[in-house]
C-alpha positions in Angstrom: 37.0 -84.8 -41.9 35.8 -82.1 -40.1 32.4 -81.8 -38.6 30.9 -78.3 -37.8 27.8 -78.5 -35.7 25.8 -75.1 -35.3 23.6 -74.3 -32.1 21.7 -71.2 -30.3 19.3 -69.8 -33.2 15.5 -69.5 -32.6 13.1 -66.7 -32.4 13.9 -63.4 -30.8 11.8 -60.4 -30.7 13.8 -57.2 -32.4 16.2 -55.4 -30.2 17.1 -58.8 -28.5 20.2 -60.7 -28.3 21.1 -64.9 -29.2 24.5 -66.3 -29.4 25.5 -68.4 -31.9 27.8 -71.9 -31.4 29.9 -73.8 -33.9 31.7 -76.8 -32.8 34.1 -78.1 -34.8 35.7 -81.9 -34.5 39.0 -82.8 -36.1 42.3 -81.4 -35.5 42.2 -78.2 -37.6 40.3 -75.6 -35.6 43.4 -74.2 -34.2 45.1 -73.3 -37.9 41.3 -72.7 -39.5 40.0 -69.2 -40.0 36.6 -69.2 -38.8 33.1 -67.2 -40.0 29.5 -67.2 -40.3 27.8 -66.4 -43.4 23.6 -66.1 -43.7 21.4 -66.8 -45.8 18.2 -65.5 -46.1 15.1 -66.5 -48.5 15.8 -65.3 -51.8 18.8 -64.4 -51.3 22.5 -65.4 -51.7 24.5 -66.4 -48.8 26.7 -63.8 -47.5 29.4 -63.2 -45.1 28.3 -61.7 -41.3 32.0 -62.4 -39.6 35.4 -64.0 -39.6 38.0 -64.4 -37.6 41.4 -65.4 -38.4 43.5 -68.0 -36.2 45.4 -65.4 -35.0 42.4 -63.8 -33.6 41.9 -61.0 -36.3 38.0 -59.7 -36.8 36.3 -58.9 -40.0 32.9 -57.6 -40.0 29.5 -57.1 -42.4 29.2 -53.4 -42.7 25.6 -54.3 -41.6 26.6 -56.0 -38.2 29.6 -53.9 -37.0 29.0 -52.8 -33.4 26.1 -55.3 -32.9 27.7 -58.7 -33.5 30.9 -60.3 -32.0 32.9 -63.3 -33.2 35.2 -65.1 -30.9 36.8 -68.1 -30.6 38.0 -70.7 -27.7 40.6 -72.8 -29.1 40.6 -74.8 -26.1 37.3 -75.8 -26.8 37.1 -75.9 -30.7 34.3 -73.6 -30.7 33.7 -70.4 -32.6 30.6 -68.0 -31.3 28.8 -65.1 -33.0 27.5 -62.8 -30.1 24.8 -60.9 -31.7 22.8 -57.9 -30.2 20.3 -55.4 -31.0 18.5 -57.8 -33.6 16.9 -56.8 -36.3 14.1 -58.6 -38.7 16.9 -58.0 -41.6 19.1 -60.6 -39.6 16.5 -63.4 -40.1 18.2 -66.2 -41.9 19.5 -69.5 -41.8 23.1 -68.7 -40.4 25.7 -71.3 -41.5 29.5 -71.9 -39.6 32.4 -71.9 -41.7 36.2 -73.2 -41.1 38.9 -72.4 -44.3 42.1 -74.1 -43.7 44.8 -73.6 -46.2 47.1 -76.5 -47.1 49.9 -74.7 -49.6 48.3 -73.1 -52.2 44.9 -75.1 -51.7 41.9 -74.1 -49.3 39.1 -76.3 -48.2 36.2 -75.0 -46.8 33.8 -76.9 -44.7 30.3 -75.7 -43.8 27.9 -76.4 -40.7 24.2 -77.4 -41.4 22.8 -74.5 -40.7 21.0 -73.1 -37.6 17.7 -70.8 -38.3 17.4 -67.2 -36.7 14.0 -65.4 -36.9 13.8 -62.0 -35.6 10.4 -61.1 -34.8 8.9 -57.0 -35.7 
């Protein structure tokens, strides 16, 4: 069983920065594609950024140039550096691990961490 534990959320003023961390238990981290998603009140969960096991990254257009995803396989941890935060970035941020086994993909989710950006 894989457990993901997020940390680093909080309240910040617009223009500020936060760094989210997601620590993974289990032995799958190095071969998992990791991602951050977010869900604002009344909205669907949306992709923020992903990073493959090989280090390739992908970002939502709304965060390109402001957010950076990275991973440390030695620490089983994925990070999301968020700069130039905007009020519209306010949401619960969830860590995701996607692991493929043959044709089957298993998704694991963290419990979420709240990010609130005040104007």
